[in-house]
Backbone as CSV, one residue per row, in Angstrom:
resi,resn,N_x,N_y,N_z,CA_x,CA_y,CA_z,C_x,C_y,C_z
1,MET,-40.765,23.486,62.034,-41.272,22.225,61.134,-40.540,22.258,59.776
2,LYS,-40.213,21.368,59.394,-39.877,21.224,57.563,-40.620,21.035,56.682
3,GLU,-40.590,21.836,55.922,-41.427,22.166,54.495,-40.704,21.294,53.258
4,SER,-41.042,20.755,52.781,-40.401,19.650,51.794,-41.245,20.096,50.331
5,LEU,-40.392,20.296,49.438,-40.649,20.673,48.378,-41.377,19.418,47.505
6,THR,-42.403,19.777,46.723,-42.893,18.560,46.108,-42.898,18.715,44.041
7,VAL,-42.787,17.594,44.139,-42.072,18.127,42.100,-43.055,19.129,41.601
8,LEU,-44.333,19.503,42.014,-45.188,20.522,41.449,-44.080,22.114,41.545
9,ASP,-43.903,21.855,42.694,-42.926,22.945,43.307,-41.826,23.404,42.727
10,SER,-41.478,22.371,42.379,-40.051,22.128,41.286,-40.549,22.336,39.955
11,LEU,-41.189,21.754,39.605,-41.837,22.404,38.436,-42.129,23.607,37.973
12,LEU,-42.530,24.399,39.489,-43.314,25.531,38.804,-42.203,26.462,38.718
13,VAL,-40.805,26.230,39.630,-40.001,27.093,40.175,-38.790,26.711,38.713
14,THR,-38.459,25.529,37.908,-38.455,25.487,36.475,-38.718,26.364,35.597
15,VAL,-40.230,26.403,35.413,-40.698,26.946,34.428,-40.471,28.431,34.660
16,ILE,-40.640,29.358,35.815,-40.375,30.485,36.069,-39.504,31.130,35.717
17,GLY,-38.155,29.757,36.281,-36.971,30.398,35.427,-36.540,30.710,33.790
18,MET,-36.915,29.407,33.607,-37.127,29.332,31.793,-37.389,30.518,31.313
19,ALA,-38.579,30.930,32.078,-39.569,32.059,31.262,-38.872,33.400,31.103
20,ILE,-38.068,33.534,32.688,-37.530,35.032,32.910,-36.435,35.033,31.717
21,VAL,-35.736,33.623,31.807,-34.626,33.723,30.843,-34.786,34.208,29.445
22,PHE,-35.866,33.411,29.029,-36.422,33.634,27.325,-36.671,35.154,27.675
23,MET,-37.674,35.694,28.473,-37.956,37.371,28.232,-36.646,38.000,28.119
24,GLY,-35.800,37.708,28.740,-34.447,38.468,28.456,-33.644,38.432,27.315
25,LEU,-33.762,37.201,26.616,-33.273,37.125,25.323,-34.052,38.002,24.569
26,VAL,-35.391,37.929,24.688,-36.289,38.673,23.562,-36.095,39.816,23.871
27,ILE,-35.672,40.564,25.079,-35.555,41.590,25.335,-34.236,42.156,24.139
28,LEU,-33.330,41.395,24.481,-31.770,41.212,23.833,-31.450,41.339,22.676
29,ILE,-32.865,40.569,22.012,-33.019,40.284,20.748,-33.683,41.930,20.181
30,PHE,-34.689,42.385,20.409,-34.886,43.818,20.253,-34.140,45.133,20.501
31,LEU,-33.252,44.904,21.569,-32.103,46.163,21.373,-31.527,45.858,20.346
32,ILE,-31.106,44.521,20.064,-29.822,44.409,18.887,-30.317,45.000,17.684
33,LYS,-31.540,44.813,17.584,-32.743,45.060,16.062,-32.510,46.422,15.829
34,ALA,-32.882,47.324,17.132,-33.108,48.625,17.186,-31.480,49.450,17.192
35,LEU,-30.531,48.778,17.767,-29.411,49.231,17.192,-28.753,49.000,15.962
36,VAL,-29.253,48.330,15.238,-28.854,48.234,13.827,-29.764,49.172,12.890
37,LYS,-30.687,49.211,13.099,-31.411,50.050,12.706,-31.275,51.686,12.782
38,LEU,-30.453,51.727,14.072,-29.937,53.076,14.584,-28.816,53.461,13.772
39,THR,-28.058,52.643,13.636,-26.904,52.952,12.916,-26.666,52.565,11.076
40,GLU,-27.894,51.761,10.701,-27.929,51.672,9.485,-28.023,53.025,8.415
41,GLY,-28.329,54.198,9.059,-28.473,55.080,8.256,-27.319,55.920,8.273
42,LYS,-26.692,55.829,9.332,-25.043,56.606,9.519,-24.379,55.839,8.317
43,LYS,-24.416,54.180,8.433,-23.697,53.918,6.961,-23.656,53.975,5.639
44,ARG,-24.772,54.253,5.243,-25.130,54.055,3.829,-24.938,55.115,3.383
45,GLN,-23.651,55.805,2.500,-23.204,56.434,1.604,-23.499,56.116,0.358
46,PRO,-23.368,57.023,-0.686,-23.507,56.968,-1.893,-22.227,55.988,-2.412
47,ALA,-22.389,55.180,-3.368,-21.701,54.316,-3.662,-20.383,54.921,-4.268
48,ALA,-18.940,54.664,-4.151,-18.137,55.762,-5.225,-18.009,54.755,-6.396
49,ALA,-17.338,55.021,-7.386,-17.164,54.661,-8.807,-16.585,53.033,-8.713
50,PRO,-16.699,52.384,-9.386,-16.213,50.768,-9.277,-14.476,50.783,-9.864
51,ALA,-13.257,50.299,-9.173,-12.326,50.729,-9.490,-12.166,49.659,-10.524
52,PRO,-11.397,50.229,-11.814,-11.098,49.606,-12.829,-10.767,48.188,-13.052
53,VAL,-11.101,47.129,-13.342,-10.635,46.026,-13.282,-9.730,45.702,-14.084
54,LEU,-8.552,45.109,-13.459,-6.958,44.888,-14.297,-7.120,43.261,-14.579
55,LYS,-6.427,43.484,-15.700,-6.110,41.834,-16.272,-4.777,41.457,-16.075
56,ALA,-4.627,40.150,-15.202,-3.587,39.830,-14.940,-2.635,39.501,-16.181
57,PRO,-1.239,39.556,-16.026,-0.758,38.990,-17.599,-0.404,37.072,-17.082
58,PRO,-1.155,36.944,-18.779,-1.189,35.447,-18.832,0.133,34.642,-17.923
59,VAL,-0.109,33.701,-17.458,0.795,33.172,-16.703,1.678,31.771,-17.798
60,PRO,2.903,31.751,-18.036,3.256,30.965,-18.877,3.150,29.600,-18.117
61,GLU,2.582,28.088,-18.877,2.443,27.000,-18.395,4.091,26.175,-17.966
62,PRO,3.826,25.734,-16.922,5.447,24.916,-16.321,5.847,24.214,-17.146
63,GLU,7.353,23.983,-17.517,7.526,22.925,-18.200,7.669,21.813,-17.582
64,TYR,7.531,20.919,-18.238,7.334,19.618,-17.159,8.593,18.505,-17.994
65,GLU,9.104,17.236,-17.380,10.557,16.685,-17.609,9.470,15.721,-18.227
66,ASP,9.919,15.000,-19.340,9.536,13.850,-20.231,9.749,12.512,-18.984
67,VAL,8.709,11.915,-18.514,8.569,11.488,-17.946,8.683,9.538,-18.274
68,THR,9.581,8.791,-17.674,9.767,7.802,-18.848,9.252,6.696,-18.444
69,ASP,8.775,5.222,-18.168,8.314,4.169,-18.003,9.803,3.565,-17.139
70,ASP,10.172,3.790,-15.936,11.140,2.997,-15.206,10.807,2.061,-14.179
71,THR,10.059,1.248,-14.838,9.528,0.253,-14.134,10.538,-0.734,-13.590
72,ALA,11.500,-0.986,-14.641,12.835,-1.515,-14.479,13.630,-1.567,-13.669
73,LEU,13.896,0.356,-13.310,14.624,0.600,-12.389,14.018,0.272,-11.165
74,VAL,12.859,1.337,-10.759,12.058,0.725,-9.482,12.096,-0.760,-9.030
75,ALA,12.212,-1.639,-10.360,12.179,-2.734,-9.431,13.650,-3.361,-8.706
76,ALA,14.334,-2.643,-9.593,15.792,-2.845,-9.373,16.356,-2.457,-8.202
77,ILE,15.682,-1.510,-7.583,15.886,-0.769,-6.188,15.344,-1.449,-5.485
78,THR,14.217,-1.740,-5.581,13.578,-2.474,-4.048,14.168,-3.612,-4.492
79,ALA,14.597,-4.458,-5.214,15.578,-5.765,-4.793,16.439,-5.349,-3.986
80,ALA,17.494,-4.143,-4.353,18.941,-4.181,-4.133,18.395,-3.915,-2.224
81,LEU,16.979,-2.914,-2.218,16.979,-2.661,-0.675,16.107,-3.852,0.176
82,CYS,15.429,-4.909,-0.712,15.517,-5.785,0.167,16.811,-6.672,0.693
83,VAL,17.629,-6.473,-0.549,18.808,-7.695,-0.241,19.330,-6.913,1.095
84,VAL,20.014,-5.312,1.113,20.512,-5.155,1.879,19.913,-5.539,3.313
85,MET,18.467,-5.322,3.456,17.683,-5.322,4.959,17.562,-6.675,5.413
86,GLU,17.982,-7.655,4.562,18.018,-8.774,5.286,19.313,-9.600,5.549
87,GLY,20.488,-8.228,5.310,21.991,-8.819,4.892,21.948,-9.312,7.002
88,GLU,23.238,-9.178,7.039,23.748,-9.285,8.248,23.218,-8.395,9.726
89,LYS,23.600,-7.102,8.578,23.695,-6.110,10.208,22.126,-5.625,9.970
90,GLY,20.913,-6.646,8.737,19.736,-6.233,9.709,19.243,-4.591,9.105
91,GLY,19.964,-3.857,8.537,19.638,-2.616,8.448,20.553,-2.172,6.975
92,PHE,20.186,-0.908,6.695,21.397,0.279,6.253,21.366,1.427,6.892
93,THR,22.482,2.284,6.629,22.930,3.432,7.172,22.840,4.258,6.447
94,VAL,22.154,5.251,6.264,22.241,6.466,5.447,23.713,7.875,5.883
95,ARG,24.457,7.576,4.788,25.611,8.334,4.788,26.157,9.856,4.436
96,ARG,25.123,10.182,3.919,25.034,11.468,2.935,23.216,11.309,2.503
97,VAL,23.048,12.985,2.582,21.993,13.283,2.018,22.306,14.655,1.162
98,ARG,21.585,14.709,0.239,22.256,15.363,-0.993,21.061,15.903,-1.604
99,ARG,20.505,17.242,-1.402,19.454,17.957,-2.085,19.467,18.448,-3.947
100,ILE,18.708,17.500,-4.691,19.034,17.386,-5.440,18.729,19.584,-5.927
101,ALA,17.636,19.920,-5.751,17.051,21.360,-6.218,17.167,21.728,-5.072
102,ASN,17.298,23.190,-5.615,16.704,24.580,-4.460,15.294,24.433,-4.211
103,ALA,14.636,24.389,-3.388,13.675,24.805,-2.785,13.118,26.266,-2.730
104,SER,11.829,26.548,-2.635,11.172,27.913,-2.401,11.683,28.377,-0.666
105,PRO,11.778,29.388,-0.293,11.351,29.349,1.397,9.636,28.724,1.757
106,TRP,8.897,28.625,0.660,7.203,28.026,1.383,7.651,26.984,1.701
107,GLN,8.013,26.336,0.506,8.594,24.701,0.409,9.501,23.956,1.734
108,ARG,10.775,25.124,2.072,11.500,24.894,3.169,10.285,24.874,4.658
109,ALA,10.094,25.960,4.641,9.107,26.323,5.652,8.187,24.919,5.876
110,GLY,7.259,24.543,4.791,6.657,23.405,4.971,7.339,21.955,5.410
111,ARG,8.331,22.071,4.879,9.178,20.216,5.383,9.742,20.913,6.352
112,GLU,10.408,21.698,6.979,10.561,21.795,8.114,10.099,21.214,9.489
113,GLU,8.747,22.564,9.146,7.519,22.319,9.936,6.623,20.631,10.181
114,GLN,6.812,19.782,9.266,6.579,18.484,9.317,7.776,18.061,9.888
115,ILE,8.707,17.996,9.462,10.121,17.360,10.517,9.703,17.975,12.103
116,TYR,9.992,19.025,12.309,9.694,19.274,13.767,8.841,18.983,14.080
117,SER,7.972,18.755,13.736,6.374,18.161,14.538,6.695,16.896,14.689
118,ARG,7.204,15.923,14.296,7.288,14.710,14.779,8.472,14.642,15.802
119,LEU,9.431,15.120,16.006,10.385,15.437,17.205,9.770,15.026,18.707
C-alpha cells in the first residue's frame, strides 16, 4: 500500500526542519556569548602608560620642473607620427628604447607586473 505525502505533510516537515536549525543557531549564539564573558575577565589587565608620541621630521617638498606650454611641439610630433603611419610601410618600427631616469625598485616592480600581465 502506497502512502502519498500531501502538501500539508511536506510543509510540516519543512517547518520542523527549520525550527531545529534555528534552535541550534540560538544555542550556538548563547555558547559564544558565554565563552566571551568567561574569557573577558582574564584579558582585562591594567593598561600600561601610553608610549610617547614621536614627531616625524618635516618632509621637504619635492622640486618640480618648470613645465612650459609645449603645444606646438606636441602638434609637430603628432603630425610626424601621422605622416609616418600613412607611409608606404604602413607603420613604424621602434629601433631603440632608452630609459631617461632611474626608477625606484617599487616603480620597476609595478611596471614589470603591468607588462607581464599582458603577455
